[in-house]
ROZA-714569 format. One record per residue (C-alpha): x, y, z; residue in one letter. Coordinates in steps of 0.5 Angstrom, whole numbers, padded with zeros to 4 digits, always signed. Example, Ala and Ser with C-alpha at 12.3 -4.5 7.8 and 13.67 -1.06 7.14 Angstrom:
+0025-0009+0016A +0027-0002+0014S 
***
This chain:
+0021+0028+0014M +0016+0024+0008P +0009+0025+0009E +0003+0022+0006L -0001+0025+0002Q -0008+0023-0002L -0006+0021-0008L -0007+0027-0014R -0006+0028-0021L +0000+0031-0020D +0003+0025-0017H +0004+0021-0023A +0010+0023-0026P +0014+0021-0019A +0010+0016-0018L +0011+0013-0024L +0019+0013-0023R +0018+0010-0017F +0015+0004-0020E +0020+0003-0025R +0026+0005-0021E +0024-0001-0016N +0021-0006-0020R +0026-0012-0019R +0025-0011-0011Y +0018-0010-0011F +0017-0017-0016A +0022-0021-0010A +0016-0021-0004S +0010-0019-0009I +0007-0021-0016P +0010-0017-0021D +0006-0012-0024R +0008-0013-0031G +0009-0010-0038D +0002-0007-0039D +0002-0003-0032Y +0008+0001-0035F +0006+0001-0041T -0001+0004-0040H +0001+0008-0033F -0004+0014-0034D -0010+0010-0036T -0009+0007-0029R -0008+0013-0025H -0014+0016-0028Q -0018+0010-0026A -0015+0009-0020L -0018+0017-0018L -0024+0015-0021A -0024+0009-0015E -0021+0014-0010Q -0027+0019-0011E -0032+0014-0012A -0030+0012-0005G -0028+0005-0007I -0021+0006-0005C -0016+0011-0001F -0009+0012-0005F -0004+0015-0002H +0003+0016-0003V +0009+0017+0001V +0012+0023-0001V +0020+0027+0001D +0021+0034+0002E +0024+0034-0006D +0017+0030-0008G +0020+0024-0010E +0015+0018-0008V +0019+0014-0003L +0011+0009-0001G +0004+0007-0004R +0000+0006+0003I -0007+0004+0000N -0015+0002+0003L -0017-0002-0003L -0025-0005-0003D -0028-0001+0002V -0034-0003+0004E -0038-0004+0011D -0034+0000+0015G -0027-0005+0012S -0022-0005+0007A -0016-0009+0005E -0009-0005+0006L -0003-0004+0001G +0003-0002+0002Y +0009-0002-0002R +0017+0002+0001I +0022+0004-0004A +0029+0000-0003E +0032+0006-0001R +0027+0008+0004A +0026+0000+0007A +0029-0002+0013G +0029+0006+0017K +0022+0005+0020G +0018+0008+0015L +0013+0003+0013A +0012+0002+0021T +0010+0010+0020A +0006+0010+0015C +0002+0004+0017V +0001+0007+0024Q -0002+0014+0020E -0006+0010+0015I -0009+0007+0021C -0010+0012+0024T -0014+0016+0018L -0018+0009+0016A -0021+0010+0023S -0022+0018+0023Q -0022+0021+0016R -0025+0015+0013Y -0030+0011+0019G -0026+0005+0018L -0028+0000+0024I -0024-0006+0020T -0017-0007+0017L -0014-0013+0013R -0008-0014+0010A -0005-0020+0007K +0003-0023+0006V +0007-0028+0003T +0011-0032+0008L +0017-0030+0006D +0016-0023+0007N +0018-0022+0013A +0020-0015+0014A +0012-0014+0012S +0009-0019+0017H +0014-0015+0023A +0011-0007+0021V +0004-0012+0021L +0005-0014+0028T +0008-0008+0031R +0002-0004+0029T -0003-0009+0031G -0006-0013+0025F -0007-0020+0028V -0004-0026+0023P -0012-0030+0023T -0011-0035+0016E -0006-0039+0012A -0008-0036+0005I -0005-0037-0002Q -0002-0030-0006L -0002-0032-0013N +0001-0039-0012G +0004-0037-0006R +0004-0039+0001P +0001-0033+0006G -0002-0030+0011R -0008-0026+0013R -0008-0021+0019F -0013-0016+0021V -0014-0010+0026R -0020-0007+0029E -0019+0000+0028L 
***
């Protein structure tokens, strides 16, 4: 059974593999990270850990029994009891309920471990899978938005 783990330094190799292997898949529904992300991955990973240590964000990876990363579930811009939820699941693990289970788990962690009371999420309109995950996990659509020039929707969940 995959496990949600708080991001650590030793996750870096598996996380980089996950991002490289799924780059095209992710780019079909969310903006691409760009080549610079991969070139400076180690520096970026260190910066994420520093943000996490400061309590600005909480980064999680979904890890299988072999230590391979199947997904990322992040709480970004933590402030005043609120955070932005972001997630991505590997193509090979998509469509099996993993995203829904992980979003449910992160909602519990957000409330119980991090003391949050509200989560927000943004999704492009053409990302039907993420719309379904958010709806199944109690998020409510609130407003139309633009995400990198693409039409989208903001969702909110009170914890």
